[in-house]
BAFI-3210 file (N, C-alpha, C; in Angstrom, 3 decimals, decimal comma, padded with zeros to 6 digits):
// residues 92
n [1|2|3|4|5|6|7|8|9|10|11|12|13|14|15|16|17|18|19|20|21|22|23|24|25|26|27|28|29|30|31|32|33|34|35|36|37|38|39|40|41|42|43|44|45|46|47|48|49|50|51|52|53|54|55|56|57|58|59|60|61|62|63|64|65|66|67|68|69|70|71|72|73|74|75|76|77|78|79|80|81|82|83|84|85|86|87|88|89|90|91|92]
n.u [054,904|057,744|057,548|055,932|057,493|060,321|060,598|059,559|061,842|063,657|062,786|062,648|064,086|066,206|068,512|069,721|068,442|068,189|068,980|066,879|064,385|061,713|058,286|059,326|060,150|057,743|056,201|057,868|057,366|054,979|054,867|054,401|057,370|058,614|058,788|059,249|061,397|062,106|061,442|063,131|065,898|065,184|065,434|068,127|069,695|069,545|068,220|065,442|062,186|059,427|057,694|058,842|058,524|056,404|054,701|055,472|054,380|052,125|051,520|051,925|050,515|047,948|048,461|047,734|045,817|044,432|045,172|044,148|041,644|041,003|041,984|039,993|037,673|038,350|038,535|035,839|033,941|034,991|034,740|031,656|031,291|032,138|030,449|028,311|028,601|029,021|025,901|025,137|026,139|024,923|022,337|022,242]
n.v [-019,326|-018,313|-016,720|-014,205|-013,606|-012,935|-011,042|-008,912|-008,237|-007,779|-005,793|-003,833|-001,540|-002,492|-002,978|-000,563|001,623|003,782|003,611|002,289|001,975|004,407|002,593|000,884|001,255|002,440|000,149|-000,934|000,867|000,303|-002,377|-003,891|-004,556|-002,368|-000,369|-001,536|-001,701|001,071|001,848|000,615|000,980|003,658|003,821|002,654|003,651|006,291|006,924|006,950|007,615|006,801|008,212|009,516|007,522|007,275|007,150|005,095|002,938|003,615|002,969|-000,487|-000,959|-000,664|-002,728|-004,878|-005,218|-004,692|-007,801|-008,796|-008,493|-009,514|-012,079|-012,692|-013,006|-014,846|-016,922|-017,173|-017,642|-020,127|-021,340|-021,212|-023,193|-025,388|-026,156|-025,702|-028,154|-030,301|-030,365|-031,038|-033,743|-035,134|-035,170|-036,821]
n.w [003,357|003,174|000,615|001,777|004,482|003,123|001,291|003,039|004,677|003,091|002,357|003,958|005,223|006,251|004,647|002,379|000,607|-001,112|-003,648|-005,150|-007,090|-007,878|-007,646|-006,349|-002,993|-002,421|-002,500|-000,455|001,897|002,178|003,974|006,919|008,763|008,080|009,496|012,032|011,716|012,010|014,099|015,940|015,261|015,748|018,672|019,034|017,600|018,629|020,967|021,176|022,954|023,560|022,300|020,563|018,638|018,241|015,147|014,291|016,211|016,318|013,141|012,992|014,787|013,467|011,274|012,429|013,990|011,763|010,340|012,551|011,931|009,218|009,647|012,013|010,086|008,422|010,058|010,633|008,043|007,425|009,872|009,381|006,575|007,042|009,429|007,494|005,912|007,526|008,612|006,823|006,249|008,854|007,919|006,154]
ca.u [055,500|059,646|057,092|055,789|058,823|062,180|060,890|059,702|062,673|064,236|062,314|062,112|064,923|067,401|069,233|069,939|066,952|067,549|068,814|065,795|062,934|060,771|057,558|059,738|060,683|056,733|056,253|058,316|056,508|053,198|055,403|054,820|058,408|059,351|057,928|059,239|062,852|062,393|061,305|064,082|066,695|065,217|066,028|069,151|070,742|069,634|067,591|064,727|061,588|057,693|057,128|059,723|057,959|054,591|053,899|055,549|054,004|050,668|051,121|052,146|048,889|046,554|048,656|047,993|044,302|043,621|045,161|043,416|039,706|041,034|041,544|038,326|036,835|037,993|038,229|033,646|034,446|036,073|033,448|030,262|031,947|032,105|028,521|027,338|029,435|028,721|024,572|025,186|026,619|024,400|020,870|021,650]
ca.v [-018,492|-017,811|-015,614|-013,099|-012,909|-013,636|-009,639|-008,229|-008,269|-007,273|-004,077|-003,518|-001,002|-002,806|-002,529|001,137|001,395|004,883|003,812|001,843|002,491|004,553|001,957|-000,607|001,905|003,051|-000,537|-000,940|002,166|-000,307|-003,570|-003,658|-004,444|-000,882|000,706|-002,189|-001,378|002,038|002,210|-000,005|002,156|005,033|003,097|001,745|004,621|007,404|007,053|007,419|006,945|006,491|009,861|009,485|006,057|007,603|006,934|003,692|002,121|003,470|001,691|-001,275|-001,289|-000,680|-003,337|-005,963|-004,596|-004,831|-008,416|-009,400|-008,720|-010,943|-013,474|-013,471|-012,419|-016,091|-017,967|-016,498|-018,607|-021,546|-022,339|-021,377|-024,377|-026,836|-026,396|-026,620|-029,682|-031,741|-030,315|-032,184|-035,412|-035,557|-034,943|-038,173]
ca.w [004,395|002,871|-000,257|002,397|005,195|002,694|000,384|004,464|005,179|002,144|001,946|005,513|005,613|006,370|003,851|001,518|-000,415|-001,529|-005,320|-005,620|-008,284|-006,550|-007,043|-004,866|-002,070|-002,455|-002,247|001,633|002,726|002,590|004,252|008,345|009,347|007,554|010,367|012,953|011,460|011,973|015,408|016,376|014,797|016,152|019,731|019,382|017,142|019,113|022,088|020,441|023,706|023,201|022,262|019,175|017,840|018,384|014,607|013,902|016,598|015,660|012,116|013,598|015,411|012,957|010,752|013,851|014,051|010,418|010,149|013,283|011,385|008,094|010,603|011,641|008,744|007,776|010,570|010,585|006,881|007,245|010,735|008,577|006,249|008,288|009,874|006,412|005,159|009,028|008,598|005,592|006,549|009,832|007,312|004,459]
c.u [056,675|058,383|056,499|057,122|059,700|061,663|060,501|060,731|063,777|064,298|062,016|062,751|065,902|068,485|069,161|069,221|066,868|068,000|067,571|065,225|062,548|059,342|058,238|059,931|058,919|055,966|056,546|057,617|055,019|053,478|055,484|055,943|058,598|059,684|059,110|060,717|063,348|062,039|062,500|065,659|066,247|065,615|067,458|070,137|070,877|068,776|066,537|063,461|059,993|057,506|057,331|058,925|057,266|054,307|054,045|054,759|052,653|050,293|051,365|051,054|047,851|047,655|048,349|046,122|043,454|043,671|044,583|042,209|040,110|040,772|040,744|037,708|036,851|038,142|036,372|033,931|034,600|034,885|032,214|030,770|031,781|031,137|028,067|028,184|028,732|026,996|024,321|025,631|025,363|022,963|020,790|021,933]
c.v [-017,274|-016,472|-014,264|-012,465|-011,969|-011,085|-008,659|-007,642|-007,311|-005,323|-003,345|-002,139|-001,238|-003,097|-001,479|000,860|002,453|004,842|002,945|002,243|003,384|003,589|001,345|000,288|002,760|001,606|-000,816|-000,159|001,252|-001,386|-002,535|-003,690|-003,151|-001,078|-000,255|-001,545|000,219|003,004|001,680|000,998|003,559|004,735|002,847|002,468|005,592|007,734|007,194|007,388|006,460|007,703|009,526|008,894|005,901|006,793|006,321|002,928|002,577|002,889|000,406|-002,105|-001,104|-002,090|-004,869|-005,947|-005,200|-006,855|-009,430|-009,529|-009,034|-011,636|-013,740|-013,510|-014,468|-017,428|-017,804|-017,838|-019,958|-022,480|-022,542|-022,675|-025,638|-026,944|-026,406|-028,151|-030,495|-031,364|-031,122|-033,543|-035,852|-035,860|-036,298|-039,135]
c.w [003,753|001,522|000,968|003,487|003,935|002,142|001,845|004,637|004,620|001,565|002,886|005,864|006,412|006,101|002,963|000,547|-001,421|-002,969|-005,881|-006,692|-007,625|-006,900|-005,665|-003,641|-001,859|-001,631|-000,465|002,201|003,229|003,273|005,664|009,107|009,029|009,098|011,902|012,767|012,004|013,443|016,112|016,394|015,277|018,152|020,330|018,846|017,941|020,572|022,388|021,882|022,489|022,275|020,192|018,279|017,605|016,635|014,379|014,643|016,251|014,122|011,878|014,036|014,833|011,826|011,594|013,800|012,595|010,083|011,035|012,416|010,425|008,623|010,825|011,322|008,217|008,413|010,681|009,446|006,959|008,579|010,099|007,451|006,687|009,123|008,258|005,752|007,249|009,087|007,115|005,707|007,716|008,987|006,053|006,132]
res [m|l|l|f|v|v|p|q|i|l|l|s|g|l|f|d|l|s|s|a|p|g|w|l|q|a|v|s|a|c|l|p|l|t|y|g|v|d|a|l|r|a|v|m|l|r|g|a|g|l|l|q|m|g|f|d|l|a|v|i|r|a|f|v|a|a|f|f|a|l|a|q|v|g|f|r|e|k|r|a|k|e|r|q|a|g|g|l|a|h|a|d]
***
């Protein structure tokens, strides 16, 4: 768990990444927490509403949908393996 959480916190934009290498800034742009931080910063510092946060919220929704789909595929594969293992045990 720490392998996923700590890098996201460090690369989310909570800390200044302007002097970081370009590839690290690109990695930061691929993390969902970056968009959450941007949205929160817009609300807290600029008093932004939902329209001003639209892009950030859309990206977060896309990440949620993608992770949900991946979890669903993984769950189906796990259930199929359990059924196969259970079917073999009953066949003996």
